C-alpha positions as CSV (number, residue, x, y, z in Angstrom):
1,M,121.3,163.4,54.9
2,A,122.4,160.1,55.0
3,A,119.7,157.2,55.4
4,E,118.9,155.9,59.0
5,W,118.8,151.8,59.2
6,R,116.8,149.8,62.0
7,P,116.0,146.4,62.6
8,V,113.0,145.7,62.1
9,R,110.0,142.6,63.5
10,Q,110.6,139.7,61.8
11,A,106.9,138.6,61.3
12,R,106.8,139.0,56.9
13,T,110.1,140.1,57.1
14,H,110.7,140.8,53.3
15,E,107.0,142.9,53.3
16,L,109.0,144.9,56.4
17,V,111.8,145.3,54.2
18,L,109.7,147.3,51.9
19,E,108.2,149.5,54.4
20,S,111.3,150.7,55.6
21,I,113.1,151.4,52.6
22,E,109.5,153.0,51.6
23,E,110.0,154.8,54.8
24,Q,113.1,156.1,54.0
25,V,111.8,156.9,50.2
26,L,109.1,159.2,51.9
27,A,111.1,160.7,54.0
28,G,113.7,162.2,51.6
29,Q,116.6,160.2,52.5
30,L,116.6,158.4,49.5
31,K,116.1,159.8,46.1
32,A,116.4,158.6,42.6
33,G,119.9,157.2,41.7
34,D,120.5,157.1,45.6
35,R,122.4,153.4,45.7
36,L,121.6,151.0,48.7
37,P,124.3,149.6,50.9
38,P,125.5,146.6,50.1
39,E,123.4,143.2,50.9
40,R,126.2,141.9,53.5
41,E,125.6,145.4,55.2
42,L,121.7,146.4,54.6
43,A,120.6,142.6,56.1
44,P,122.2,142.8,59.5
45,A,121.7,146.8,59.7
46,L,117.7,145.8,59.0
47,G,117.7,142.9,61.1
48,V,116.8,140.1,58.3
49,S,118.3,137.9,56.7
50,R,120.0,138.1,53.2
51,S,117.0,136.2,51.4
52,A,114.0,138.3,52.8
53,L,116.1,141.8,52.0
54,R,116.7,139.7,48.3
55,E,113.2,139.2,48.5
56,A,111.9,142.9,48.9
57,L,114.7,144.0,46.2
58,R,113.2,142.0,43.5
59,V,109.4,143.2,44.7
60,L,111.4,146.9,44.1
61,E,112.5,146.0,40.9
62,T,109.3,144.3,39.5
63,I,107.3,147.8,40.6
64,G,110.3,149.7,38.7
65,V,111.3,151.8,41.8
66,L,115.0,149.9,41.7
67,V,117.5,148.6,39.1
68,A,119.7,145.8,40.9
69,H,123.3,144.8,38.9
70,A,125.0,141.6,40.0
71,G,129.0,141.3,40.6
72,R,131.7,143.7,41.2
73,G,132.4,147.2,40.2
74,A,130.9,151.1,39.9
75,D,127.5,149.5,38.5
76,A,126.9,146.6,41.0
77,G,124.7,146.9,44.0
78,A,121.3,148.4,44.1
79,R,120.0,151.7,42.9
80,I,116.6,153.5,43.3
81,V,115.0,154.8,40.1
82,R,111.7,156.6,38.7
83,N,110.7,153.8,36.4
84,P,107.0,153.6,36.5
85,D,105.6,153.7,33.0
86,D,107.2,149.7,32.2
87,A,105.7,148.7,36.1
88,L,102.1,150.1,35.1
89,G,101.8,148.9,32.1
90,R,102.9,145.5,33.1
91,L,100.4,145.7,36.3
92,L,97.3,147.0,34.1
93,R,98.0,144.2,31.4
94,L,98.6,141.4,34.0
95,H,94.9,142.9,35.9
96,F,93.3,143.2,32.2
97,G,94.0,139.9,31.6
98,L,92.7,138.1,34.7
99,G,89.5,140.0,33.9
100,S,89.7,142.9,37.2
101,Y,89.0,145.1,34.4
102,R,86.2,145.1,31.1
103,L,87.5,146.3,27.5
104,E,85.1,149.5,28.0
105,D,86.9,150.4,31.6
106,V,90.3,150.6,29.8
107,L,88.3,152.1,26.4
108,E,86.5,155.0,29.2
109,A,89.8,155.6,30.8
110,R,92.0,156.3,27.5
111,V,89.0,158.9,26.2
112,V,89.5,160.6,29.7
113,L,93.1,160.4,29.9
114,E,93.7,161.5,26.2
115,R,91.2,164.0,25.9
116,S,93.0,166.1,28.3
117,S,96.4,165.3,26.8
118,F,95.8,166.4,23.7
119,E,94.1,169.5,24.8
120,A,97.0,170.8,27.2
121,A,99.6,169.4,24.9
122,A,97.9,171.9,21.9
123,R,97.3,174.8,24.8
124,Q,101.2,174.3,25.7
125,G,102.9,172.3,24.0
126,T,105.9,173.6,22.1
127,P,106.8,172.2,18.5
128,E,110.0,171.3,20.1
129,D,108.2,168.8,22.5
130,L,105.7,167.4,19.4
131,D,109.2,166.5,17.9
132,E,108.8,163.1,19.0
133,A,105.3,162.9,18.0
134,A,106.2,164.2,14.5
135,D,108.7,161.6,14.4
136,M,106.7,158.6,15.3
137,L,104.2,159.5,12.4
138,A,107.1,160.1,9.7
139,R,107.7,156.0,11.3
140,L,104.1,155.4,10.7
141,R,104.0,156.0,7.2
142,A,106.5,154.3,6.4
143,P,106.1,151.9,3.2
144,G,105.5,147.8,4.1
145,I,105.1,148.7,7.7
146,E,103.5,145.4,9.8
147,P,100.7,145.3,12.3
148,A,103.9,145.1,15.3
149,E,106.1,147.7,14.4
150,F,103.1,149.9,13.4
151,N,101.0,148.9,17.0
152,E,104.8,150.0,18.6
153,L,104.8,153.7,16.5
154,D,101.0,154.3,17.4
155,T,101.2,153.3,21.3
156,A,104.9,156.2,21.1
157,F,102.6,158.9,19.1
158,H,99.9,158.9,21.3
159,V,102.5,159.0,24.8
160,A,104.4,161.6,23.1
161,I,101.5,163.9,22.8
162,A,100.9,163.1,26.4
163,R,104.4,163.9,27.5
164,S,104.2,167.1,25.7
165,S,101.3,168.2,27.9
166,G,103.8,168.7,30.7
167,N,101.6,166.3,33.2
168,R,104.2,163.7,33.9
169,L,101.5,161.7,35.3
170,V,99.0,161.8,32.6
171,S,101.8,160.3,30.2
172,T,102.9,157.5,32.6
173,L,98.7,156.6,32.8
174,T,98.6,156.9,29.4
175,A,101.3,154.7,27.9
176,A,99.7,152.2,31.3
177,V,96.4,151.9,29.9
178,R,97.4,152.0,26.0
179,E,100.3,149.2,27.2
180,S,97.2,147.2,28.7
181,V,95.6,146.2,25.5
182,R,98.3,146.8,23.5
183,P,98.7,142.6,22.6
184,L,94.1,143.0,21.7
185,I,94.8,146.0,19.5
186,L,98.1,144.1,17.4
187,R,95.3,141.0,16.9
188,A,92.4,143.6,15.7
189,L,95.5,145.3,13.0
190,E,96.9,141.8,12.0
191,A,93.4,140.6,11.5
192,A,91.9,144.1,9.4
193,E,90.7,142.7,6.1
194,D,92.6,145.6,4.1
195,W,95.6,146.4,6.5
196,T,97.6,148.8,3.9
197,A,93.9,150.7,3.8
198,T,93.3,150.3,7.8
199,A,96.8,151.9,8.5
200,A,96.3,154.9,5.9
201,A,93.0,155.9,7.7
202,L,94.6,155.8,11.2
203,N,97.5,158.0,9.9
204,A,95.3,160.3,8.3
205,E,93.8,160.8,11.7
206,H,97.0,161.1,13.6
207,A,98.1,163.3,11.2
208,E,94.9,165.6,11.7
209,L,95.4,165.1,15.7
210,L,99.4,166.7,15.3
211,R,98.1,169.4,13.3
212,L,95.6,170.1,15.5
213,V,98.0,170.5,18.5
214,L,100.7,172.3,16.4
215,A,97.8,174.9,15.5
216,G,96.4,175.5,18.9
217,E,93.1,174.1,18.5
218,A,92.6,172.6,21.7
219,T,88.7,171.7,21.8
220,A,89.1,170.3,18.2
221,A,92.1,168.0,19.1
222,A,90.2,166.7,22.4
223,D,87.2,165.9,20.3
224,L,89.3,163.9,17.4
225,A,91.3,161.9,19.4
226,E,88.0,161.0,21.3
227,R,86.9,160.0,17.8
228,H,89.7,158.3,16.9
229,I,90.1,156.2,20.5
230,R,86.4,155.7,19.8
231,G,86.7,154.3,16.4
232,F,89.3,151.6,16.6
233,H,89.4,151.2,20.0
234,G,85.5,150.9,20.3
235,T,85.5,148.4,17.5
236,L,87.2,145.8,19.9
237,V,84.6,146.6,22.5
238,K,81.7,145.4,20.1
239,N,83.8,143.0,18.9
240,E,85.2,141.0,22.1
241,P,83.1,139.2,24.3
242,G,82.3,140.3,27.6
243,E,83.0,138.7,31.2
244,P,81.7,139.2,34.4
245,V,84.5,140.8,36.5
246,D,84.9,138.6,39.5
247,D,85.2,140.8,42.6
248,T,85.5,137.6,44.6
249,D,88.7,136.6,46.6
250,G,88.0,133.3,45.9
251,E,86.4,132.6,48.9
252,P,83.6,129.9,48.1
């Protein structure tokens, strides 16, 4: 069914454009992979200026549901996509930086999500599903690996396990929550007194986690995942000075 466009109200125009596009998505008239009409056609169809339309499209691109390519040709224009991982990670990282969430909040969220994902992966994941996690582990063990690369691969390992659980939302949330504290974890890795020993200890736990998942030992995998997270992440919580969350909206 072709999407139908109609003029929107002029107040807060770009937000109304967003609402119109959202309606089309929720109605099933726009799906991942579909292209939006060119700006010169879509703007008058919605009854808005091209600048208001572009503002709405930039918002959609930021939240990971649209990708825009400038120029001409087959790839030009705006296309609906599904890319929530990066968008949610960026959003959570900013709000964590602004003090919307405490480090303890992130820790507890990680524990809940990863206990669930490790348990589910052990119950229903196949060796094929876990090939990516095994590859990440092999790369984590590379001699001379630096903290920055270790941090990236560590995140990828945990996300791969979450993905193998079969729950895409859990894997997306796991990636986003881990991404929100990635810079803080990197600083802690770089500050380790004995980086080689720290990496070896973390990798020993990674290897055991993967072994338990492959062996189908769901409860043991979930328990170790929690200890693994509370071990290193818990140290960050203890060392990070707490700041009260400001729930005000800036009003005096």
